C-alpha positions in Angstrom: 4.1 7.1 3.9 7.2 4.9 3.4 7.8 3.0 6.6 4.2 3.4 7.9 2.1 0.5 9.0 -1.2 0.5 7.1 -4.4 -1.6 6.7 -5.7 -2.2 3.2 -9.4 -1.1 3.0 -10.4 -2.4 -0.4 -9.8 -5.2 -2.9 -8.5 -8.7 -2.6 -6.3 -8.0 0.4 -8.9 -6.0 2.3 -8.4 -6.0 6.1 -4.7 -7.1 5.9 -2.0 -5.1 7.6 1.4 -4.4 6.1 4.2 -1.9 5.8 4.7 0.6 3.0 8.1 -0.1 1.4 8.2 2.1 -1.6 6.2 4.2 -4.1 6.0 4.0 -7.8 5.0 7.0 -10.0 3.4 6.3 -13.4 3.1 9.2 -15.8 -0.6 8.6 -16.5 -1.5 8.5 -12.8 -1.4 11.7 -10.7 -0.7 10.1 -7.4 1.9 7.5 -6.5 1.1 3.8 -6.2 2.3 2.5 -2.8 4.0 -0.9 -2.4 2.7 -2.6 0.8 4.6 -5.6 2.2 2.3 -8.2 3.8 4.9 -10.7 4.7 6.8 -13.6 3.1 7.0 -12.7 -0.6 3.7 -10.8 -0.8 3.9 -7.2 -1.9 0.7 -5.5 -3.0 0.4 -2.2 -5.0 -2.2 0.1 -3.6 -3.5 3.6 -4.2 -3.6 6.0 -1.2 -7.4 5.9 -0.9 -7.1 2.1 -0.4 -5.0 2.5 2.7 -5.6 3.5 6.3 -2.5 4.5 8.3 -2.3 2.6 11.6 1.2 3.7 12.8 
């Protein structure tokens, strides 16, 4: 997923396109949380089911 271009499909940033920069793993969450860069200083944490891979 890192390096992929994705569209956010839910939440406050729904419809915005960005690039996956990194993932964070929390012990209480089974799947990683993906950090999506939207431009400027905006990086949004998203779960996999909130993302649609474009490229």
